[in-house]
C-alpha positions in Angstrom: 86.4 110.0 154.6 83.8 107.8 152.9 80.9 109.2 150.9 77.4 108.4 151.8 77.3 106.3 148.6 80.1 104.2 149.9 78.5 103.9 153.3 75.2 102.8 151.7 77.0 100.0 149.8 79.0 99.0 152.9 75.9 98.8 155.1 74.1 96.6 152.6 77.0 94.3 151.9 77.8 93.8 155.6 74.4 92.3 156.0 74.6 90.2 152.8 71.7 92.0 151.1 71.2 92.7 147.5 70.3 96.1 146.0 66.9 94.6 145.2 66.4 93.8 148.9 67.0 97.4 149.9 64.9 98.7 147.0 62.0 96.7 148.2 62.3 98.2 151.7 62.4 101.7 150.1 59.5 100.8 147.8 61.5 101.7 144.7 63.3 99.7 142.0 66.7 98.2 142.1 67.8 100.5 139.3 66.8 103.6 141.3 68.6 102.3 144.4 71.7 101.5 142.3 71.8 105.1 141.3 71.9 106.1 144.9 74.9 103.8 145.6 76.7 105.0 142.5 76.1 108.7 143.2 74.1 109.2 140.0 71.0 110.3 142.0 70.9 112.0 145.4 69.3 110.0 148.2 65.9 111.6 149.1 65.5 112.5 152.8 62.5 110.1 153.2 64.7 107.2 151.9 67.5 108.3 154.3 65.1 108.2 157.2 63.8 104.7 156.2 67.4 103.3 155.9 68.4 104.8 159.2 65.5 103.1 160.9 66.1 99.8 159.1 69.8 99.7 159.9 69.3 101.3 163.3 72.0 103.9 162.6 72.1 107.7 162.7 71.8 109.9 159.6 75.1 111.5 160.7 76.9 108.2 160.1 75.4 107.7 156.6 76.2 111.3 155.7 79.8 111.1 156.9 79.3 113.5 159.8 80.1 110.8 162.4 82.9 108.3 161.7 81.7 105.8 164.4 80.8 102.5 162.8 77.4 101.1 163.7 77.2 97.9 165.7 
């Protein structure tokens, strides 16, 4: 099963986005977002919610509670 860090990277890369693009959406820096993808820092709930809305996916998918891939 993929970790949420791997899913964050996968979601971003499938859309051809850079870490800096997602950081801008989250109103943070690229360095901070990179730490989420690399598992150095935990993803805050408010950023999880923002990403779920942006990607139009459930938090269950990101957290690995649902294996269904988003459309």
